C-alpha positions in Angstrom: -8.4 -115.3 -58.6 -7.1 -115.1 -62.6 -10.1 -114.7 -65.2 -8.7 -117.1 -68.1 -11.8 -115.8 -70.7 -14.9 -113.9 -71.0 -17.7 -115.4 -73.6 -20.5 -112.7 -74.7 -23.4 -113.5 -76.3 -26.2 -110.7 -77.5 -24.6 -108.4 -74.5 -25.5 -104.5 -75.5 -23.2 -103.8 -78.5 -21.4 -107.6 -78.7 -23.1 -109.9 -80.9 -21.2 -113.3 -80.0 -17.2 -112.6 -78.7 -14.9 -114.6 -76.8 -12.2 -112.8 -75.0 -8.8 -114.9 -73.4 -7.0 -112.9 -70.6 -3.6 -113.5 -70.3 -2.0 -113.2 -66.8 -0.1 -109.8 -65.9 -1.0 -106.1 -67.3 -3.1 -106.0 -70.0 -5.1 -102.8 -71.3 -8.8 -102.6 -72.8 -8.3 -100.0 -75.1 -10.6 -98.5 -77.9 -12.5 -95.3 -78.5 -15.3 -94.2 -75.9 -18.4 -95.6 -76.8 -16.9 -98.7 -78.2 -18.0 -101.3 -75.3 -14.5 -101.2 -73.0 -17.3 -100.7 -70.0 -19.3 -103.4 -71.0 -16.9 -106.3 -71.1 -16.1 -105.4 -67.0 -20.0 -105.0 -66.7 -20.6 -108.7 -68.5 -17.9 -109.6 -66.1 -19.8 -108.1 -62.8 -23.4 -109.7 -63.7 -21.5 -113.3 -64.7 -20.1 -113.4 -60.8 -22.8 -111.7 -58.7 -25.7 -111.1 -61.1 -27.8 -108.0 -61.3 -27.5 -106.8 -58.4 -28.5 -102.6 -59.7 -27.7 -103.5 -63.4 -30.5 -103.3 -65.3 -31.2 -106.3 -67.0 -32.6 -104.3 -70.4 -29.2 -102.0 -70.2 -27.4 -105.9 -70.9 -29.4 -107.5 -73.4 -28.5 -106.6 -77.0 -31.5 -104.7 -78.1 -33.7 -106.8 -80.8 -32.4 -110.0 -79.3 -34.5 -112.8 -76.9 -31.9 -114.2 -75.4 -28.4 -113.0 -74.4 -25.8 -114.7 -71.9 -22.0 -114.1 -70.1 -19.7 -117.0 -69.3 -16.7 -116.5 -67.6 -14.0 -118.6 -66.8 -11.3 -118.0 -63.6 -9.0 -119.8 -61.4 -8.7 -119.8 -58.0 -5.7 -121.7 -56.0 -5.5 -124.3 -59.5 -9.0 -124.8 -59.1 -11.0 -124.4 -62.6 -14.4 -122.4 -62.5 -16.7 -121.6 -65.1 -20.2 -119.6 -64.2 -22.6 -119.2 -66.7 -25.7 -116.3 -66.5 -28.1 -115.9 -69.3 -31.0 -113.2 -69.8 -34.3 -113.8 -71.4 -36.9 -111.8 -72.8 -41.0 -112.7 -72.5 -42.9 -109.7 -73.9 -41.6 -106.9 -72.5 -39.9 -108.2 -69.3 -36.2 -109.1 -69.4 -35.6 -111.9 -66.9 -32.5 -113.3 -65.2 -33.1 -117.5 -65.8 -31.3 -120.7 -64.5 -27.7 -120.8 -64.8 -24.4 -122.7 -63.9 -21.5 -123.1 -62.2 -18.2 -125.8 -63.3 -15.9 -127.0 -60.9 -13.2 -128.5 -62.6 -16.0 -129.7 -64.8 -18.2 -131.2 -62.4 -21.2 -128.7 -63.6 -24.6 -127.8 -61.7 -27.7 -126.0 -62.4 -28.0 -123.0 -59.5 -30.9 -120.4 -59.4 -29.6 -117.0 -60.4 -29.7 -116.7 -56.2 -27.9 -120.0 -55.6 -25.3 -119.0 -58.0 -24.6 -115.6 -56.2 -24.8 -117.9 -52.7 -22.1 -120.4 -54.3 -19.4 -117.4 -55.8 -19.3 -115.5 -52.5 -18.2 -118.9 -50.7 -16.1 -119.1 -53.5 -14.3 -115.9 -53.2 -14.3 -116.1 -49.6 -16.9 -113.2 -49.3 -19.4 -112.3 -46.6 -22.6 -114.3 -46.6 -24.2 -111.0 -45.8 -23.7 -109.7 -49.0 -26.6 -112.4 -50.7 -29.1 -109.9 -49.8 -27.2 -106.9 -51.1 -27.7 -105.1 -54.6 -24.2 -104.2 -54.8 -21.1 -105.9 -53.6 -18.9 -103.0 -52.0 -16.0 -105.2 -51.2 -15.6 -106.4 -55.3 -16.4 -102.6 -56.7 -13.9 -101.2 -53.9 -11.3 -103.8 -54.5 -11.1 -105.6 -57.7 -13.5 -103.5 -60.0 -14.7 -99.2 -59.0 -16.5 -97.6 -62.1 -15.1 -94.1 -62.3 -19.0 -92.2 -61.4 -18.2 -94.2 -58.0 -14.5 -93.2 -57.2 -15.6 -89.5 -57.4 -18.5 -90.1 -55.8 -17.0 -91.1 -52.9 -14.5 -88.2 -52.9 -16.9 -86.0 -53.6 -19.9 -87.0 -50.6 -20.6 -84.8 -48.3 -19.0 -86.7 -44.9 -21.9 -88.5 -43.7 -22.6 -90.1 -46.9 -18.8 -91.1 -47.2 -18.6 -92.8 -44.0 -21.7 -95.0 -44.7 -20.0 -95.9 -47.6 -16.5 -96.7 -46.1 -18.3 -98.4 -43.1 -19.9 -100.8 -45.8 -17.0 -101.3 -47.5 -14.3 -101.4 -44.1 -18.0 -103.7 -42.5 -17.5 -101.7 -39.5 -21.4 -100.4 -40.2 -21.8 -103.0 -37.9 -20.9 -101.2 -35.4 -23.6 -98.7 -36.0 -25.8 -101.3 -36.4 -25.0 -102.7 -32.8 -25.2 -98.9 -31.5 -28.8 -98.5 -33.1 -30.1 -101.8 -31.9 -28.9 -101.1 -28.3 -30.0 -97.6 -28.5 -33.7 -99.8 -29.4 -32.7 -102.3 -27.0 -32.4 -99.8 -24.1 -35.3 -98.0 -25.2 -37.4 -100.9 -24.8 -35.9 -102.2 -21.5 -37.0 -98.4 -20.0 -40.4 -99.2 -21.3 -40.8 -102.7 -19.4 -39.3 -101.2 -16.4 -41.7 -98.0 -16.4 -44.9 -100.9 -17.1 -43.3 -102.5 -13.7 -44.0 -98.8 -11.9 -47.0 -99.3 -11.7 -47.7 -102.3 -10.2 -45.1 -102.1 -7.4 -46.6 -99.3 -6.5 -49.5 -101.4 -4.7 -46.7 -103.9 -3.0 -47.0 -101.9 0.3 -50.2 -101.9 0.2 -50.9 -105.7 -0.6 -48.5 -106.4 2.4 -50.0 -105.0 4.7 -53.0 -106.4 3.2 -51.7 -109.5 3.9 -50.3 -109.0 7.7 -54.6 -107.8 8.8 -56.1 -110.9 6.5 -53.4 -113.2 8.5 -54.8 -111.9 11.8 -58.4 -111.9 11.2 -58.4 -115.8 10.3 -56.2 -116.6 13.3 -59.3 -114.9 15.4 -61.9 -116.7 13.3 -60.2 -120.0 13.4 -60.0 -119.9 17.2 -63.9 -118.4 17.2 -64.8 -121.4 14.9 -63.0 -124.6 17.3 -65.2 -122.7 20.1 -68.7 -122.9 18.2 -67.7 -126.8 17.4 -67.6 -128.1 20.8 -70.5 -126.6 21.3 -72.0 -128.1 18.0 -71.0 -131.4 19.2 -72.6 -131.0 22.9 -75.7 -130.3 21.0 -75.5 -133.3 18.3 -75.4 -136.4 20.7 -78.4 -134.8 23.1 -79.8 -134.4 19.8 -78.7 -138.2 19.0 -79.7 -139.4 21.9 -83.5 -138.2 22.1 -83.6 -139.3 18.1 -83.1 -142.9 19.5 -86.2 -142.6 21.6 -88.0 -140.6 19.3 -87.5 -143.3 16.3 -88.5 -145.8 19.0 -92.0 -143.8 19.7 -92.3 -143.3 16.2 -92.2 -146.8 14.8 -95.0 -147.5 17.4 -97.1 -144.1 16.0 -96.5 -145.4 12.8 -97.5 -149.3 13.5 -100.6 -147.2 14.8 -101.3 -145.2 11.7 -100.9 -148.4 9.7 -103.5 -149.6 11.6 -105.9 -147.1 10.8 -105.3 -146.5 7.1 -105.9 -150.5 6.6 -108.8 -150.3 8.4 -110.4 -147.6 5.9 -108.4 -149.6 3.4 -109.9 -153.1 4.3 -113.6 -150.9 4.9 -113.0 -148.8 1.4 -112.2 -152.5 -0.4 -115.6 -154.2 1.3 -117.7 -152.0 0.7 -116.2 -151.8 -2.9 -116.6 -155.6 -3.4 -120.2 -155.7 -2.4 -120.8 -152.7 -5.0 -118.4 -154.7 -7.8 -120.9 -158.0 -7.1 -123.8 -155.9 -7.6 -122.6 -154.4 -11.2 -121.1 -157.9 -12.6 -124.8 -159.4 -11.6 -126.1 -156.2 -13.2 -123.9 -156.9 -16.3 -124.6 -160.4 -17.0 -128.3 -159.4 -17.2 -127.6 -156.7 -19.3 -125.3 -159.2 -21.8 -127.4 -162.4 -21.6 -130.6 -160.5 -21.2 -133.3 -163.5 -21.6 -131.0 -166.0 -22.0 -129.3 -165.3 -18.7 -130.0 -169.2 -17.5 -128.3 -170.8 -20.6 -125.5 -173.2 -20.5 -122.6 -170.5 -21.2 -120.0 -172.0 -21.6 -121.2 -174.3 -23.9 -123.2 -172.1 -25.8 -119.2 -170.4 -26.2 -117.9 -173.7 -27.3 -120.7 -173.7 -30.0 -119.9 -169.8 -31.0 -115.9 -170.5 -31.0 -116.1 -173.5 -33.7 -118.1 -171.8 -35.8 -116.1 -168.7 -35.6 -112.6 -171.2 -36.7 -114.8 -172.2 -39.5 -115.3 -168.6 -41.0 -112.0 -167.8 -40.2 -110.6 -171.2 -42.8 -113.2 -169.5 -44.9 -111.7 -166.0 -45.1 -108.3 -167.2 -45.4 -109.3 -168.4 -49.3 -111.1 -165.4 -49.4 -107.2 -163.1 -48.9 -105.7 -165.6 -50.9 -107.6 -165.2 -54.1 -108.1 -161.1 -53.1 -103.9 -161.4 -52.4 -103.6 -162.4 -55.9 -106.0 -160.0 -57.9 -103.4 -156.9 -56.1 -100.5 -158.7 -57.7 -102.5 -158.4 -60.6 -103.5 -154.7 -60.4 -99.4 -153.8 -59.4 -98.6 -155.9 -62.2 -101.3 -153.9 -64.9 -100.3 -150.5 -63.0 -96.1 -151.3 -64.1 -97.5 -152.4 -68.0 -99.4 -149.0 -67.9 -96.8 -146.9 -67.2 -94.3 -149.0 -69.4 -97.0 -149.1 -72.0 -97.0 -144.6 -71.5 -93.2 -145.0 -71.4 -92.7 -147.2 -74.9 -95.3 -145.2 -76.7 -93.4 -141.7 -76.2 -90.3 -143.5 -77.4 -92.1 -144.9 -80.7 -92.9 -141.2 -80.9 -90.0 -139.5 -80.4 -88.3 -142.1 -82.8 -91.0 -141.0 -85.3 -89.8 -137.4 -84.9 -86.5 -138.5 -85.6 -87.5 -140.2 -89.1 -89.2 -136.9 -89.6 -86.8 -135.4 -89.1 -83.9 -137.4 -91.3 -87.0 -137.5 -93.9 -87.1 -133.6 -93.9 -83.0 -133.4 -94.5 -82.7 -135.7 -97.1 -86.0 -134.2 -99.0 -83.4 -131.3 -99.3 -80.8 -133.5 -101.4 -82.4 -133.1 -105.4 -79.6 -135.8 -106.7 -79.6 -139.4 -107.6 -77.6 -141.3 -104.7 -77.6 -144.8 -105.9 -74.6 -144.8 -107.5 -71.9 -146.8 -105.0 -69.7 -143.8 -102.8 -66.3 -146.2 -104.1 -67.4 -146.3 -108.2 -67.6 -142.6 -108.2 -64.1 -142.3 -105.9 -62.6 -145.3 -108.6 -64.1 -142.3 -111.3 -62.7 -139.1 -109.1 -59.1 -141.4 -109.3 -59.4 -141.8 -113.5 -59.8 -138.1 -113.8 -57.5 -136.8 -111.3 -54.9 -140.1 -113.5 -57.2 -138.7 -117.2 -55.4 -134.6 -116.1 -52.3 -136.1 -114.9 -51.9 -138.0 -118.4 -53.2 -134.6 -120.1 -50.1 -132.9 -118.5 -48.0 -136.0 -119.4 -49.6 -135.4 -123.0 -49.5 -139.1 -123.3 -51.8 -140.8 -126.4 -54.7 -141.8 -126.6 -56.1 -139.2 -124.1 -57.8 -137.3 -125.9 -58.0 -136.8 -129.7 -57.2 -132.9 -130.1 -54.3 -133.0 -128.4 -53.4 -136.4 -130.1 -53.9 -134.2 -133.5 -52.0 -131.6 -132.5 -48.8 -134.0 -130.7 -48.8 -135.8 -134.4 -48.5 -132.7 -136.6 -45.7 -131.1 -134.0 -44.4 -134.4 -134.0 -44.8 -134.3 -137.6 -42.6 -131.0 -138.3 -40.0 -131.6 -135.9 -39.2 -135.1 -137.8 -39.5 -132.9 -140.9 -37.6 -130.1 -139.3 -34.7 -132.9 -138.4 -34.8 -134.3 -142.2 -34.2 -130.4 -143.5 -31.2 -130.3 -140.9 -29.8 -133.5 -142.4 -30.2 -132.5 -146.0 -29.0 -129.0 -144.7 -26.2 -130.6 -143.2 -25.3 -132.3 -146.3 -25.9 -129.4 -148.5 -23.5 -127.9 -146.4 -21.0 -130.5 -146.9 -21.3 -130.6 -150.3 -20.2 -126.8 -150.6 -17.6 -127.5 -148.4 -16.1 -130.1 -150.9 -16.9 -127.4 -153.6 -15.0 -125.1 -152.4 -11.7 -127.0 -151.3 -12.1 -128.2 -155.3 -12.4 -124.5 -156.3 -9.0 -123.5 -154.7 -7.2 -126.7 -156.1 -8.0 -125.9 -158.9 -7.4 -121.8 -158.2 -3.8 -123.0 -157.4 -2.9 -125.5 -160.3 -0.4 -123.1 -162.7 1.9 -124.8 -166.3 0.8 -128.4 -167.4 -2.0 -128.7 -165.0 -2.8 -132.1 -163.5 -7.0 -132.2 -163.4 -7.5 -132.5 -159.1 -10.5 -134.4 -160.3 -9.5 -137.2 -162.8 -5.8 -136.7 -162.1 -5.3 -135.7 -166.0 -3.7 -133.0 -168.2 -6.0 -130.3 -168.8 -5.9 -127.3 -170.3 -6.4 -123.4 -168.8 -10.1 -123.4 -171.0 -11.1 -126.9 -169.5 -9.9 -125.4 -166.1 -11.8 -122.4 -166.3 -14.6 -124.2 -167.2 -14.5 -126.7 -164.7 -14.0 -123.9 -162.3 -17.2 -122.0 -163.5 -19.3 -125.1 -163.2 -18.4 -125.7 -159.6 -18.8 -122.3 -159.0 -22.3 -122.6 -160.3 -23.4 -126.1 -158.7 -22.3 -124.0 -155.5 -24.6 -121.4 -156.0 -27.4 -123.8 -156.3 -26.5 -125.7 -153.5 -26.2 -122.2 -151.6 -29.8 -121.6 -153.0 -31.0 -124.9 -151.8 -29.1 -124.1 -148.4 -31.2 -120.8 -147.8 -34.5 -122.4 -148.6 -33.8 -125.1 -146.5 -32.9 -122.6 -143.3 -36.3 -120.3 -143.8 -38.5 -123.4 -144.6 -36.9 -124.9 -141.3 -37.5 -121.3 -139.3 -41.1 -121.0 -140.4 -41.7 -125.0 -139.2 -39.9 -124.1 -135.5 -42.7 -120.9 -135.4 -45.6 -122.7 -136.8 -44.2 -125.8 -133.9 -44.6 -122.6 -131.6 -47.9 -122.2 -132.6 -48.6 -125.6 -131.9 -47.4 -125.8 -128.8 -49.4 -122.7 -127.7 -52.7 -124.8 -128.9 -51.2 -127.7 -127.5 -51.5 -125.5 -124.2 -54.6 -124.2 -124.6 -55.8 -127.5 -125.0 -54.5 -129.1 -121.9 -55.9 -126.3 -120.1 -59.7 -126.3 -121.5 -59.6 -130.4 -120.8 -58.2 -130.3 -117.7 -60.7 -127.7 -116.7 -63.3 -129.9 -117.9 -62.0 -132.5 -115.7 -61.4 -131.0 -112.5 -65.1 -129.4 -113.5 -66.5 -133.4 -113.6 -64.2 -133.5 -110.5 -65.8 -131.3 -109.1 -69.2 -132.3 -109.4 -68.4 -136.2 -109.1 -67.1 -134.9 -105.0 -70.4 -132.7 -104.3 -71.8 -135.8 -105.3 -70.1 -138.3 -103.3 -70.2 -135.7 -100.5 -74.3 -135.7 -101.0 -74.3 -139.4 -101.3 -72.3 -139.4 -98.3 -74.9 -137.6 -95.9 -77.6 -139.5 -98.3 -76.5 -142.2 -97.2 -75.8 -142.4 -93.5 -79.2 -140.0 -93.2 -80.6 -143.5 -94.9 -78.9 -145.3 -92.4 -80.0 -143.8 -89.3 -83.7 -144.0 -90.9 -83.1 -147.8 -91.5 -82.0 -148.1 -88.1 -84.8 -145.9 -86.4 -87.6 -148.2 -88.2 -86.1 -150.4 -87.1 -86.5 -149.5 -83.4 -89.7 -148.4 -83.9 -91.1 -151.7 -85.5 -89.3 -153.7 -82.2 -90.5 -151.1 -80.1 -94.6 -151.6 -81.7 -93.5 -155.1 -81.4 -92.6 -155.1 -77.7 -95.7 -152.5 -76.9 -97.8 -155.2 -78.6 -96.5 -158.2 -76.0 -97.3 -155.3 -73.0 -101.1 -154.7 -74.3 -101.3 -158.1 -74.6 -100.1 -158.9 -71.3 -101.7 -156.1 -70.1 -105.4 -157.5 -71.0 -104.6 -160.6 -69.9 -104.0 -159.4 -66.3 -107.3 -157.3 -66.9 -109.4 -160.3 -67.4 -107.5 -162.1 -64.5 -108.9 -158.9 -62.4 -112.5 -159.3 -63.5 -112.9 -162.8 -62.8 -111.6 -162.5 -59.8 -113.8 -159.6 -58.4 -116.2 -161.7 -56.8 -114.1 -163.0 -54.1 -113.6 -159.4 -52.6 -117.6 -158.8 -52.0 -117.4 -162.3 -50.8 -115.0 -161.5 -48.7 -116.8 -158.0 -47.2 -120.1 -160.2 -46.5 -117.2 -163.3 -44.4 -115.8 -160.1 -42.5 -119.5 -159.0 -41.4 -120.3 -162.9 -40.6 -117.2 -163.0 -38.9 -117.7 -159.7 -36.6 -121.0 -160.6 -35.3 -120.0 -164.2 -34.4 -116.9 -162.8 -32.2 -119.0 -160.0 -30.7 -120.8 -162.9 -29.0 -118.0 -164.7 -28.5 -116.5 -161.8 -26.6 -119.9 -161.4 -25.1 -119.7 -165.1 -23.6 -116.5 -165.1 -22.4 -117.0 -161.9 -20.6 -120.0 -163.5 -19.0 -118.1 -166.5 -17.7 -115.7 -163.9 -16.5 -118.3 -162.1 -14.6 -119.6 -165.4 -13.1 -116.1 -166.4 -11.8 -115.2 -162.7 -10.5 -118.6 -162.7 -8.7 -117.6 -166.7 -7.0 -113.7 -165.2 -6.4 -115.3 -161.5 -4.8 -117.8 -163.1 -2.2 -114.1 -165.5 -1.2 -112.8 -161.8 -0.8 -115.7 -160.3 1.0 -115.7 -162.9 4.2 -111.7 -162.2 4.2 -111.9 -158.5 4.6 -114.4 -159.0 7.3 -112.4 -161.4 9.4 -109.1 -158.8 8.3 -111.2 -155.6 10.2 -111.9 -157.5 13.4 -108.0 -157.8 13.8 -107.5 -154.3 13.3 -110.4 -152.9 15.0 -108.4 -154.7 18.6 -105.7 -153.5 17.6 -106.5 -150.1 16.9 -108.0 -149.8 20.8 -104.2 -150.9 22.1 -102.6 -148.1 20.5 -104.8 -145.2 21.1 -102.1 -143.2 23.3 -99.3 -143.1 21.4 -100.1 -140.4 19.4 -99.6 -137.5 22.7 -96.3 -138.9 23.6 -94.9 -138.7 20.3 -96.3 -134.9 19.5 -94.4 -134.3 23.0 -90.8 -136.0 22.2 -91.4 -134.2 18.8 -91.3 -130.8 19.9 -88.3 -131.6 22.7 -86.5 -132.7 19.5 -87.6 -129.8 17.0 -85.9 -127.1 19.8 -82.3 -129.2 19.6 -82.3 -129.8 16.0 -83.0 -125.8 15.8 -80.4 -125.2 18.6 -78.2 -127.8 16.2 -79.0 -125.7 12.9 -78.3 -122.6 13.8 -74.2 -123.5 15.3 -74.1 -125.4 12.3 -74.5 -121.8 10.1 -72.7 -120.1 12.2 -69.9 -122.9 11.7 -71.1 -123.2 8.5 -70.5 -118.8 7.5 -67.4 -118.4 10.0 -66.0 -121.6 8.1 -66.7 -119.8 4.1 -65.1 -116.8 6.2 -62.1 -118.6 6.7 -61.6 -120.4 3.4 -62.4 -117.1 1.2 -59.7 -115.0 3.4 -57.5 -118.3 3.1 -57.8 -117.6 0.0 -57.4 -114.1 -0.1 -54.7 -114.8 1.8 -53.1 -117.1 -0.8 -53.6 -114.5 -3.9 -52.2 -111.8 -1.4 -49.2 -114.0 -1.7 -49.4 -114.8 -5.0 -49.5 -111.5 -5.8 -47.1 -110.3 -2.7 -44.4 -112.9 -4.9 -45.6 -111.6 -8.2 -44.6 -107.5 -7.0 -41.7 -108.7 -6.1 -40.3 -110.3 -8.9 -41.2 -107.4 -11.0 -39.5 -105.3 -8.0 -36.1 -107.2 -9.0 -37.1 -107.7 -12.7 -37.6 -103.5 -12.7 -34.1 -103.7 -10.9 -32.7 -105.7 -13.1 -34.2 -103.7 -16.4 -32.7 -100.7 -14.7 -29.2 -102.0 -14.4 -28.7 -103.2 -18.0 -30.6 -100.2 -19.5 -28.0 -98.0 -17.4 -25.3 -99.6 -18.1 -25.9 -100.0 -22.0 -26.7 -95.9 -21.8 -23.5 -95.5 -19.8 -21.0 -98.2 -21.2 -21.8 -100.6 -23.8 -22.8 -97.8 -26.8 -20.0 -95.4 -25.4 -17.9 -98.5 -25.8 -18.9 -99.3 -29.6 -18.4 -95.4 -30.6 -15.0 -96.1 -29.3 -13.9 -99.4 -30.8 -15.8 -97.7 -34.4 -13.7 -94.8 -33.6 -10.3 -96.8 -32.8 -11.1 -99.2 -35.7 -11.6 -96.2 -38.5 -8.6 -94.5 -37.1 -6.3 -97.7 -37.3 -7.8 -98.3 -40.7 -7.1 -94.1 -41.6 -3.6 -94.3 -40.8 -3.0 -97.4 -42.5 -5.4 -95.8 -44.9 -3.1 -92.6 -45.2 0.4 -94.1 -45.3 -1.2 -96.1 -48.2 -2.4 -93.3 -50.5 0.3 -90.9 -49.6 2.5 -93.2 -51.3 0.8 -94.0 -54.0 0.5 -90.1 -54.8 3.7 -89.3 -54.6 4.5 -92.2 -56.5 1.6 -90.3 -59.2 2.8 -86.7 -58.5 6.1 -87.2 -58.1 8.0 -83.7 -57.9 4.8 -81.7 -57.5 4.0 -79.2 -55.2 1.1 -81.0 -53.9 0.5 -82.3 -50.6 -2.7 -83.9 -49.3 -3.3 -86.1 -45.6 -6.8 -87.6 -44.9 -8.7 -86.6 -41.8 -10.5 -88.2 -39.3 -13.4 -88.9 -42.1 -11.0 -90.0 -44.4 -12.1 -86.3 -46.6 -9.0 -85.6 -48.6 -7.1 -82.0 -47.6 -5.2 -80.4 -50.1 -2.5 -77.8 -50.1 -0.8 -76.5 -53.4 2.3 -74.3 -53.2 1.7 -73.8 -49.3 -2.4 -72.9 -49.6 -5.3 -74.8 -49.0 -6.8 -76.3 -52.3 -10.2 -77.4 -53.7 -10.3 -80.4 -55.0 -12.4 -79.3 -58.2 -9.9 -76.7 -58.4 -7.1 -78.7 -59.4 -6.1 -79.8 -63.1 -7.7 -82.8 -64.7 -4.5 -85.1 -64.3 -4.2 -83.9 -60.0 -7.3 -84.5 -59.6 -7.2 -88.4 -61.6 -3.9 -89.1 -59.8 -6.0 -88.2 -56.4 -8.7 -91.0 -57.1 -6.3 -93.2 -58.4 -4.3 -92.8 -55.5 -7.9 -93.3 -53.3 -8.9 -96.2 -55.1 -5.8 -98.4 -55.0 -5.1 -97.6 -50.6 -8.9 -98.8 -50.3 -7.6 -101.7 -52.2 -4.9 -102.4 -50.1 -6.9 -101.8 -46.8 -9.5 -104.1 -47.4 -7.5 -107.0 -48.8 -5.5 -106.4 -46.0 -8.7 -106.2 -43.1 -10.4 -109.7 -44.7 -7.7 -112.1 -45.3 -9.9 -115.0 -47.1 -11.1 -113.4 -50.0 -9.7 -114.5 -52.9 -10.0 -111.9 -55.0 -6.5 -109.7 -53.5 -4.0 -110.4 -57.0 -6.5 -109.0 -59.2 -7.5 -105.7 -59.8 -9.7 -103.5 -63.0 -8.6 -99.9 -63.4 -11.3 -98.2 -65.4 -9.7 -94.8 -67.3 -7.1 -94.0 -64.4 -4.9 -91.8 -66.7 -7.9 -89.3 -67.7 -6.1 -85.4 -67.6 -2.7 -87.0 -67.5 0.5 -85.4 -68.6 3.1 -87.3 -70.1 5.0 -87.2 -67.5 2.6 -88.9 -64.9 1.4 -91.0 -67.4 4.9 -92.6 -67.4 4.6 -92.7 -63.6 1.8 -95.6 -64.3 4.4 -98.0 -65.3 6.0 -97.7 -62.2 2.7 -97.8 -60.2 1.7 -101.1 -62.0 4.6 -102.7 -60.9 4.1 -101.3 -57.4 1.0 -103.0 -57.4 2.5 -106.5 -57.6 -0.5 -108.5 -58.5 -1.0 -111.8 -61.1 -3.6 -110.1 -63.0 -4.4 -105.9 -63.5 -7.1 -105.1 -66.5 -7.0 -101.3 -67.3 -9.6 -99.6 -69.3 -8.2 -96.9 -71.3 -8.5 -95.0 -74.5 -4.5 -93.6 -74.2 -2.6 -94.9 -76.3 0.2 -94.3 -74.7 -0.8 -97.1 -72.2 -0.3 -99.7 -74.7 3.3 -99.6 -74.4 3.0 -100.4 -70.2 1.5 -102.9 -70.0 1.9 -106.7 -71.0 -0.9 -107.6 -73.9 -3.1 -104.9 -74.6 -6.6 -106.3 -76.3 -8.2 -103.6 -78.8 -11.8 -102.9 -78.8 -13.6 -102.0 -82.1 -16.6 -101.1 -83.3 -18.3 -101.3 -86.6 -22.1 -100.7 -87.8 -23.4 -101.3 -84.4 -21.3 -104.5 -83.3 -18.1 -104.4 -80.9 -14.7 -106.6 -81.2 -11.8 -107.3 -79.7 -9.1 -107.3 -81.3 -5.5 -108.2 -79.4 -1.8 -107.0 -79.5 0.9 -108.2 -76.7 3.5 -106.7 -75.8 6.6 -109.1 -74.1 9.4 -106.7 -72.9 10.3 -103.7 -76.0 9.3 -107.2 -78.6 6.1 -106.4 -80.1 3.6 -110.0 -81.6 0.3 -109.7 -82.8 -2.9 -111.8 -82.2 -6.6 -111.4 -82.8 -9.1 -113.0 -80.4 
């Protein structure tokens, strides 16, 4: 991996900074607190997100958004990753970013970005759920505090850190999980123990039950043989009994039939008597009439009556239909009245609102708007000082224009006067310059000295007059300009006054416009409501007319209701008479039928009496057979019960055997399972956990040997010639001997402590890189203050150490100026007014070239 550039926006003390990282070794140089570590934190944030870095510690104070963009190269592929911070309220969160591979950009969430980076860098995917990234922290960039922490930590803490770094903590996890599994297996085995205790009891019960079932089965077979013999005897006797029973049933049927027929004969006689009495009751004195002729006459009258009733009912239907229509109209009329009352209330409410408005609202709204627009134009024209808008303003503007014209005239006159003065000065100069017999410069004639003097005197007098005139003109211009200023003030006052008047008019018109619109709106609503009321009153009037017409129709048809009541009463009486006659006709027919039936019954009884005499001895024979059959049946039932009890007992015991068999199989399975669980638990306890410990120790010892060799090599280079020996024990603890005595780490000089920490750091870097082949950060390292406390001699050795690293990119953070000469490039970090900046100097051999970032 090679870092190409880093861009930061609002990250800690940086506002906006882009840094280009050169290949080789380079130094981030600057005083403490200037922002060197911020660059390293920004690189880590860009790669892995926040992790254990606080978002509030990254975002620059007072800013809402921050961004880090890192560009790097792996295996000739160019990657760019961008992460952003955003502040919402008091919370600062990491938002979605993007990653670009050879220009192909993908927007991803923070977690997706981390997963993608782990894949690109070849780091284990298990690190996705962890805040810290131990491989990066102990191979690429280790802050000073964390390096001292691992050196000064207690044994268990240091070993825990190293296990995580080397990935050996998985062995401890395996041991812990194996121990939990072992305990769980023991618990499950103990659960089987109580069940298995009953295994011998179940076996004994199973065998005894099988023996009982065998005895019961043999006994049941004997019972079945006896039962079969009894059933054969019973069936034979039943055949004989059934034959006798049929004859007995025939005898009983004959007895019952005789009783029925005797009763039927008596009933027939009584029925004939009752029917004769009923005819007398129905017809009374008219019992001798021709019933059928009378019935035909009444039925004809009844049919005519039904036709009359049908006609009357048709009229009643019309009445009922009209009543329904009238009821509907009555409801509609009531509803319409309520609707009209509501509209009248709405009209009253709108009229009350209109009564509040006291103005004259007869003007057209568009005319008012046009007038407002006209007044606004007047205001604009007043501001523009156009003529003809206001007489007072026109007068002042005319006066100002007059004064300006006069000033212009005076300025022209003054200019002409000044020109004449200048000409006089020229003439005066020419005259003063004449010598000998002068030639007049004006008339070109010879003049005397006296004439010259007089001419000079004349010019001087004329010049004095012109100068006096010029001064008077200039004074008058000043006075006129002052007067113009006064007029301008008056004009401004006039404009303000008249604009105020126009604005007041506009305000009044706008109020009138607003009230007029309200008034017109209310008037329209009232007009609409009144129209609705008028329309509803018309509809109401129509409905009332329809209602009155229906009421009149109902009154006209009411006599039909009375008529139908009379017809119904007549129909009822006639119908009763018809029913009586029909009943009489039927009774006469029934009397004739009953007389015939009486003769038939008497003949049947004679035959039955003869048959009863023939079968009179069958009852005793049946009783004797019944007793014998009952005895056999009782014996059979006893045997069947005995068979059923034995069968049920065999079934229950068979089911019990089946249950015991299932339970035996289950318990034997439990016993086998318990044995397997105990065997696995013992194997885990005695072999597997110990094996994991041995593998871990062997692996750690192998790493320790490798680590100690590398540590000693780096330390020897850093402390060459020093009487200081350090070896690494099995817990990776540095043991120090100085001048033949054990020494404590804290008792060493600052340079010695830093040398041990740096050697430890470099050895750790090499071991991890060797251990995890697939990681892509093996050719880059960041050293944070690696020379703290170094002497001049030790600083000189840093150059050799950098050469020995053999990495493509080495980033050193230091405030030691001597380091600048040991690296290929220098990036200087400065800070002014709380803002950090980076400036660079590049070293190539001993020749220095300066550049800026």
